[in-house]
C-alpha positions in Angstrom: -53.0 35.0 -47.2 -51.6 32.0 -49.0 -47.8 31.9 -50.1 -47.2 32.7 -53.6 -45.6 29.9 -55.7 -42.5 30.7 -57.4 -44.5 31.4 -60.7 -46.9 33.6 -58.9 -43.7 35.6 -57.2 -42.1 36.4 -60.4 -45.4 37.7 -61.7 -46.1 39.6 -58.8 -42.6 41.4 -58.9 -43.2 42.3 -62.4 -46.7 43.9 -61.6 -45.4 45.6 -58.5 -42.5 47.2 -60.4 -39.4 48.6 -58.9 -39.2 50.0 -55.3 -37.0 52.0 -53.2 -34.7 49.5 -51.4 -33.7 51.9 -48.9 -37.3 52.2 -47.6 -37.6 48.6 -47.5 -34.2 48.0 -45.4 -35.7 50.7 -42.9 -38.6 48.8 -42.7 -37.2 46.1 -40.6 -36.4 48.7 -37.8 -40.2 49.7 -37.7 -41.1 45.8 -38.0 -39.0 45.2 -34.6 -40.3 47.8 -32.8 -44.0 46.2 -33.5 -42.9 42.9 -32.4 -41.4 43.7 -29.5 -43.8 45.9 -28.2 -41.7 48.0 -26.1 -39.3 50.8 -26.1 -35.6 49.6 -27.7 -32.0 50.9 -26.7 -30.3 51.5 -30.2 -27.6 48.8 -30.0 -30.8 46.3 -29.2 -33.1 47.5 -31.9 -30.3 47.6 -34.5 -28.8 43.8 -33.6 -32.2 42.5 -33.6 -32.8 44.4 -37.2 -29.7 43.0 -38.6 -28.1 46.9 -39.0 -25.0 48.4 -37.6 -26.0 51.1 -34.9 -24.7 53.8 -37.2 -26.8 52.6 -39.8 -29.9 52.4 -37.9 -29.4 55.7 -36.1 -29.6 57.4 -39.6 -32.7 55.7 -40.2 -34.2 56.7 -37.0 -33.2 60.1 -37.3 -35.3 60.7 -40.1 -38.3 58.5 -38.7 -38.2 60.7 -35.6 -38.6 63.8 -37.9 -41.8 62.2 -39.7 -43.1 60.9 -36.6 -42.9 57.1 -37.3 -40.4 56.8 -34.7 -39.9 58.5 -30.9 -37.5 58.5 -28.3 -37.8 58.5 -24.9 -36.1 61.5 -23.0 -34.9 59.7 -20.0 -33.7 56.7 -21.5 -33.2 57.2 -24.9 -34.9 54.1 -26.0 -36.7 53.9 -29.4 -40.4 53.4 -29.7 -43.1 53.7 -32.5 -44.4 57.5 -32.8 -47.7 59.1 -32.9 -47.6 59.0 -37.0 -47.0 55.3 -36.6 -50.0 55.3 -34.2 -52.3 57.2 -36.8 -51.8 54.5 -39.7 -52.4 52.0 -37.2 -55.9 53.3 -36.3 -56.7 54.2 -39.8 -55.7 50.4 -41.0 -58.0 49.3 -38.2 -60.7 51.4 -39.3 -60.6 50.7 -42.9 -60.1 46.9 -42.7 -63.2 44.9 -43.4 -63.1 41.2 -41.6 -65.6 39.9 -43.9 -64.0 40.7 -47.0 -60.5 39.8 -46.0 -62.0 36.5 -44.8 -64.1 35.7 -47.8 -60.7 36.3 -50.0 -59.1 34.0 -47.8 -61.9 31.5 -47.9 -62.1 31.0 -51.5 -57.9 31.1 -51.6 -58.2 28.0 -48.9 -60.6 26.1 -50.8 -58.3 26.3 -53.9 -55.4 25.5 -52.3 -56.9 22.5 -50.3 -59.5 21.1 -52.8 -61.7 21.2 -49.5 -65.4 22.9 -48.8 -64.6 26.0 -46.9 -67.1 27.9 -44.6 -67.1 31.3 -43.3 -68.8 31.2 -39.7 -69.5 34.3 -37.7 -71.3 34.8 -34.3 -75.3 35.4 -35.0 -78.2 35.8 -32.9 -78.8 31.9 -32.6 -75.1 31.1 -32.4 -72.5 30.0 -34.9 -73.9 30.9 -38.1 -72.2 30.6 -41.6 -72.5 33.7 -44.2 -70.0 31.9 -47.0 -69.3 28.5 -48.3 -66.9 28.0 -50.7 -67.3 24.7 -52.6 -64.4 22.6 -54.1 -66.6 21.2 -56.4 -66.1 17.7 -54.9 -69.2 15.3 -54.5 -69.5 16.2 -50.9 -73.4 15.6 -49.5 -73.4 18.2 -46.7 -76.1 20.6 -45.4 -74.0 23.4 -44.9 -75.3 26.6 -46.7 -75.2 30.5 -46.1 -77.7 30.8 -42.8 -76.9 27.3 -41.3 -76.4 27.1 -37.3 -74.0 25.3 -35.7 -74.2 23.4 -32.1 -71.8 24.9 -29.7 -70.4 21.5 -28.8 -71.1 19.0 -31.5 -69.7 20.9 -34.2 -66.2 21.8 -34.9 -67.0 25.5 -35.6 -69.3 25.7 -32.7 -66.3 24.3 -30.2 -64.2 27.4 -31.6 -66.7 30.1 -30.0 -67.1 27.5 -27.1 -63.5 27.9 -26.5 -62.7 31.8 -27.4 -66.1 33.6 -26.7 -66.6 35.1 -23.3 -67.7 32.2 -20.8 -71.1 34.3 -20.1 -71.9 34.4 -23.6 -71.0 30.7 -24.4 -73.1 29.3 -21.0 -76.5 31.4 -22.4 -75.7 30.3 -25.9 -75.8 26.6 -24.7 -78.5 27.0 -22.4 -80.8 28.6 -25.3 -79.3 25.6 -27.6 -80.5 22.7 -24.9 -84.1 24.5 -24.7 -84.8 24.3 -28.8 -87.3 21.7 -30.0 -86.5 19.0 -32.3 -86.2 20.1 -36.0 -84.9 23.5 -35.2 -82.6 23.0 -38.0 -79.3 23.7 -36.1 -76.7 21.2 -37.3 -75.8 19.0 -34.5 -77.1 18.5 -31.0 -75.9 19.4 -27.4 -73.1 17.0 -26.0 -71.0 17.8 -23.0 -67.9 19.8 -23.6 -65.3 20.0 -20.6 -63.0 22.4 -19.5 -60.4 20.2 -20.3 -61.7 20.0 -23.9 -61.8 23.7 -24.1 -58.3 24.1 -23.1 -57.1 21.6 -25.8 -58.9 23.8 -28.2 -57.3 27.0 -27.0 -53.5 25.5 -27.0 -53.9 23.8 -30.3 -55.7 26.8 -31.9 -58.3 24.7 -33.8 -61.0 22.3 -33.0 -62.4 18.9 -34.6 -65.2 16.8 -33.3 -65.6 12.9 -33.0 -68.5 11.5 -34.3 -69.4 14.5 -36.2 -73.1 15.3 -37.0 -73.4 14.4 -40.6 -71.8 10.8 -41.0 -68.5 10.3 -43.5 -67.8 14.1 -43.2 -65.4 15.7 -41.1 -64.7 19.5 -40.5 -61.7 21.2 -38.7 -62.4 25.2 -37.5 -60.0 27.6 -36.5 -60.3 31.3 -34.9 -59.7 34.8 -36.3 -59.0 37.7 -33.6 -59.1 41.2 -34.0 -56.5 43.9 -32.8 -57.7 43.6 -29.2 -57.8 39.7 -29.1 -61.5 39.2 -29.6 -62.8 36.4 -31.7 -64.3 37.8 -34.9 -65.1 34.8 -36.9 -63.9 31.3 -37.8 -63.1 29.4 -40.8 -64.0 25.9 -41.1 -62.7 23.3 -43.5 -65.0 20.4 -44.4 -64.2 17.2 -46.3 -64.6 13.0 -46.7 -63.5 11.7 -43.4 -61.0 9.4 -45.0 -59.7 12.3 -46.5 -59.1 14.5 -43.9 -58.1 11.8 -41.7 -55.0 10.9 -43.8 -53.8 14.5 -44.7 -54.9 16.7 -42.1 -51.9 16.7 -39.8 -49.6 17.1 -42.7 -51.5 19.3 -45.0 -55.0 20.7 -44.2 -54.3 21.8 -40.7 -51.1 23.7 -41.4 -52.9 25.5 -44.1 -56.0 26.3 -41.9 -53.6 27.8 -39.3 -51.6 29.5 -41.7 -54.7 31.4 -43.0 -56.5 32.3 -39.6 -53.1 33.6 -38.4 -52.6 35.5 -41.4 -56.1 37.0 -40.9 -55.7 37.9 -37.3 -52.4 39.5 -38.3 -54.0 41.7 -41.0 -56.6 42.8 -38.4 -54.0 43.9 -36.0 -53.8 41.0 -33.7 -50.8 40.2 -31.8 -50.0 36.8 -29.7 -48.7 38.9 -27.1 -52.4 39.7 -26.3 -52.6 35.8 -25.3 -49.5 36.3 -22.9 
């Protein structure tokens, strides 16, 4: 999930051993077809992948034989084939979002030296299922089982912005009816449509005047192959440190992690357009 350092890359290459260069080169054609999401003429496909048309055609002939690529009869355009579909479906069936996210949370905490929480949608709303502590002396009340407010926490705001509107409204109504001392972190506050639009546009959420004084959190969503919100990852630290380094270090690291997780689960940004 997190980019490797130069030393890590060297170690990684040694452990992988020798590969087949022609397969790695040909994969560029498949990558272009996957990214474009529509059938392409040979010359356009070759150009996008950095191939000469004749070189690309040789790969495509082999890919057609094994079903990785198909070709439209009426136009001659190339598209991903049935075997590619089978691979994708198997990947979606076997990908475990929680396992992948759990690994990403540990890596992100190590990279940023912040506490990182993994948050999913539970019976009572946004619910923490894992907290990776950084070792810093951070006085916070977040632990597995913690439920966040939909509107006054960074994690809750992510769910408010990206969950279906009907589900969000019902969750907020339930939250408003809760008696004092329910154990939920944060209390309800007004969250405007403009606020939600800003979260969707930026791809992450934070909150002014957080529930726990001196502690700031920033949360970002992870989506699945059909564009549904699966979970949120939230970084937590002292407000002074977060204010100083969020824009340059912490937010880019968080978004890199959540975008990679979403891609691992089959999400494409084309689903948002």
